N, C-alpha and C positions, 0 to 999 in steps of 0.2 A: 489661088492664093491660100486656100486652106491647107494645102500640102506643105507649105513652107513652115508651118507651126507644128507639124507632126513630130519631127525629129527632136526638137527641144523638149516637147512635152514628155516624150518617152524617156529622155535622159533625166528629166526632173523626177519622174515616177521611180526610176531605178535608184537614183540618189536617195530618195526618201525611204526606199525599202532596204537599203544596204545594212543598217544596224540590225534589222530583223533577220535578214538572210544570213548575216555573218554571226548571229548570236550563238548558234549551236556548234560552231566550228572554232575559229581562231580565238574567240573571246572566252577561253577557258579560265576559270578562277583558281588561283593558287591556294590550296588548302594548307600545305606544309612544304617547307624547303629546309631539309635537315641534313646536318653533317654530325655523325656520332661515332663513338667507338663501339665495336662489337668484340666482347671478350672472346678469347680462344677456348678450345675444349679443355685445356689444362686447368684454367681458372675455374671453369664450370664444374669440373670433376672434383677439384679440391673443395669447393664450396659445398657440394652435396655431401661429401664425406664428413665435413664438419657440422653439418646441419641435419643429422639423423635421416639421411636419405631423401630429404625434401627436394623437389624439382627446382632446378636453377631457373631464375627469372631472366630470360634473355631480353634484350631491348624490345620493347613493344610500345605501340602508339595507338591512340583511339581517336577516330573522327566520325562525324555523322554525315550521312548522305540521304538525299531524297529519292523516293521511287521515280524511276525513269532517268536519273542522272547517268552520265558517263563518268567513270573514274579513270583517270589517266595516271599511270605510275611509271616513274623512271627510277632506276637504282643501279649503282655501280660501286665496286670496291676501288677506292682511291689509293689506299696504301695497305700493304699486307699480303699474305699468301693464304691459299685455301679457297674454299667455295662457301656459298651461302645456301641456307634453306630458308625460304620466305613463305610465310602463310598469311593469307588475308581471309578473315572469316567474320561472319556476323556474330557479334558478342553474345546476344541473348540466346540464340538458338544453337550456336556453334556451327552453323552451316558454312562450309568452306567455299569461298569465292575463287580462291587461287592457292595452289600449293606448288611452289617451285623448288626443285632439288638440284644440287650440284651446279649452281649458277654463280656467275660473278657480276652479271648485269641484267637489268630489265630495261628495254628500250621502248619508251612511250607505248606501253601496252594498255589497251582500253578494256574496261570491264563495264558491262551493263548492270546497273543497280536494280535488283528485282523488287526491293521493298525498303521503305523508310526505316533506317536502323543505324545503330552505332557499329562501326567496323573496326576490328583490331588488326594491326600490322605487326607481325612477329618476325624478327630476323635472328637466325642462329648461324654460327660459324662452324665449319668442319675442320678448320686449321687449328693447330695447337696454340699459336700466338694470336694476340689481338690484332684487329684491323680497323681501318677507317672506312666508313660507309657514307655515301651521300644518297639521299632519297628525296625525290620530289613527288608530291601528290597534288593532282588538280581535279577539279570537277567541272563538267560541262552540264549546266542545268538543262532540264528537259523543256522548260518554258520560262518566259520572263517572270512569271508569278513566283518562281522559287529562286530567282537569281540572288536575292538578298539573304538566303538561308545561311545561318551561322553553323559552320561545320565543326566548330570547336565544341568540346564536351566538358561538363563539370562532373564532379563526383559527389555522391551522397551515400550515407550509410543506411543500408536496409536491414531491418531486424526481423528475424524469423524465430518465433517462440515455439519451443518444443515442450509439450505437456506430457505428464504421466499421471496415472491414477494409482492411488494407494489406499489400503484399508486403514482407517484411522478412527479413534474414539472421538466423537464430537459431543460437546455439551448441548443437550437439548432443553434442559430445564434445571432449576434448583429448588428442591423441597426444603422446608424449614421444619425441623423436628423440635417440639417444645420439651424443655427440661425444667421441672419445677424446682427452684432453689430454696424458696422460703414460702411456707404456707402455715401461718401460725397467728394466734391471738394471745396477747399478753397484757398485763396490767402495768400502767404507768401511774405511779402514785402521785399524790398532791405534793405541793411544796412544803406543807406543814407536817407531812408524815416523817416520823423519826425512824431512821434505820431502813427505810424503804426508798428505792430510787425514784426520783421524778425525771431522771434522764436514763434512757435505755439505748443500747446499741445492738444491732443485729448484723453479724458478719455473714458474708456470702462470697462465693468465688465463681466467676464466669468460666464455664468449660471451654476447651479448645474448639476452634471453628465457630465460635459464637458470632452470628451476623448482627443481631440486635437483642435487646432484652427489654422487658416491661416491668413496671412496678405498680402496685395499687395499695393505698392506705385508706382505711375507714375507721372513724372514731365512734365508739359506742355500739350497742346492740343493733341500733337502727341500720347502720352500715352493713353489718353482717346479714341482717334480715333482707335488706334490699338485694344483696348479692345472691342470697339463696333463692329469692323470688325470680331473679333474672336467670339463674341456672335452670329453674323449672320451666321457664318460658323457652329457653334454648332447647330443652329436652324434647319439645314438641316440634321443633323445626329442623331443617337440614343442617344448620350450623352445628348442632349437637354432635353429629356424626364426625365432622371434621375436627372439632375442637375438644372432644371428650367432655362436653357439657361444662367446661370451665370458661366463664366469661372473660377472664383475664387472658387466657390462651387464645380465645376467639378474637379478642381485640388485637393481640400481638400478631395474629395471622391475617389481619385485615378483614375478618368476617364481621366484626362489629366496628362501626365508625367511632363509637364513644362508649364510655361506661357511665352508669347512673350517678347523679349527684344526690346526696341524701342530706337530711336534716339531723342535727344532733345538738345536744345541750352542752357539749364540751369542745374544746379546741386544743390543737397541738402544733408544735413546730417540728419540721423534719429537715434533714440534710444528709448528704452522703460525704464520707470522709475516708482517709486512709487509717491505718492502725494507730499511728502516733497521735493523730488528731482525735481519734475516737477515745483514747485513754484520757486526754486532756478534757474532752467534752464530758465524760462521765465523772471526772474528779471535781471540776469547778465550773463547768459550763462554757469554757473557752471554745470558740467556734472557728474552725478553719475548713470551711466546706469546699467541695468541688463545685464548679460553676454550672454544671450541666442541669442540675435540678435541686431545688430547695423551696421551702414554703413556711410562712409564719401564720399562725392562728388559722389553721385549716381544719375542716371536719372530714374532708375527702380529697384525695389527690391521686392522679395516675399519670403515666407518661411512657413513651417509647424512646429508648436511647440506642443509637447505633454504636456498634463496637468501635468505630473510628472516633466517636465522641468520648469514649470512656478512657479516663487516664490509667496509665500503667502504675501499679503499686509495687513496693519492694517485696511483699510477701504474696502478691497476686490476688489479694482479697480486697473487697470493698466493705464499708461499714455504713449501715443505715442508722442514723441517730434520731431519736424521738424524745421530745421534752414536753412535759405537762406544766403549764404556768399557773394552773388553777391552785389556789391556796388551800382549799378544803377538799375538793372532789377528785378522787382518783378516776382514771379513765381506762377503759378497755380499748386496745388498738389492734385491728386486724391488718396483717401485712401479707401480701402475695407478691413474689418476685419470680419471673419465669424467663429463662434464656431460650433463644431459638438458634439452634445449630444448623448451619448450611450443609445440605447433603446434595451435591451435584449429581445429576443423572446423565449418563453417557449412552450413546448408541454408536455402534460400529457402522461407518458409512464409507463409501468410496469417495475420496476427496481428490479433486483435480489440483495438481501442483505443477509449478514451472520446473521442468527438468533442466533446461538450459536455454540460453538465447544466443542464436547464431547471428553474428553481425557480419554483413558482407558489403563491401564498397562496390557500387555499380556506377557506370558512366551514364549520364543523361544529356540530352541535347542542351546546347546553350541557347540563350535567348535570340 
């Protein structure tokens, strides 16, 4: 009785195995079914003459294959005369898989795919006139695991940057050289003085390449003495070497965070102006000051002004105005103004520069 069931069981087993057994043979997957025009040699030659000897781009197609696949290619000339030259090669390495010459057809030729790669198919004509070509490409997967592989490719732009080195002057630091513009002590007389000014203006002009400038005003002998005492203190320290023992210079170079505040028995007003405003100020006290610095009833004042904060004037000069409001007492006023000119320091170094960027379109596997 057991023998009666043997034959049906065998048939059932074979029927179950048929999709697997037939997978590597008849179930080839169509990658491309193309019909296209192949230009003749006459058109290719004319194009190269008109394009500075560049190589003519014959019809070419790109498809991806998995390692272990079988590639099946059919090709024939449907219309036209002449023969074809057909190349199939791995795109990345240029390794040739097939090179056919003086052919008009390829009949179901199989190729074993040695490595997962994008392959290029190039078709050239040996005839003068154009022809019509039909080409079919199929793949037989090595296993069921790669059956759903997408043979189509997409294109992306790959950039390759070429660098060069050149000797170039490079800014390594910027030194600031002080230039003393005003260093004087003068008398500003009282309001009651006859024929002697209670308003005084001091002109100065910033030199070219001024990065910033500083001012200092002190009223009375006390201010002058305090500045002299600070100078002696600096003479004993390292700041004296860098600043030339001038506290205002040291402040402008950042070696001193501040200048001393002193006591005095008198007060003044100060402001900065242009030439026209200075004339009106001296005549009747009219004030049209610049906004970057001014003070009322001060005994001591200083500040650091960037060149970018300093207004441009018609004659290139600025004017410091000082006024004594005291009715009876004249005052001595000490003024120091120092400009700092930027002196860039350069060194010759090898600098890496972009010479050119080569952009190449490359095929990549589809999803």
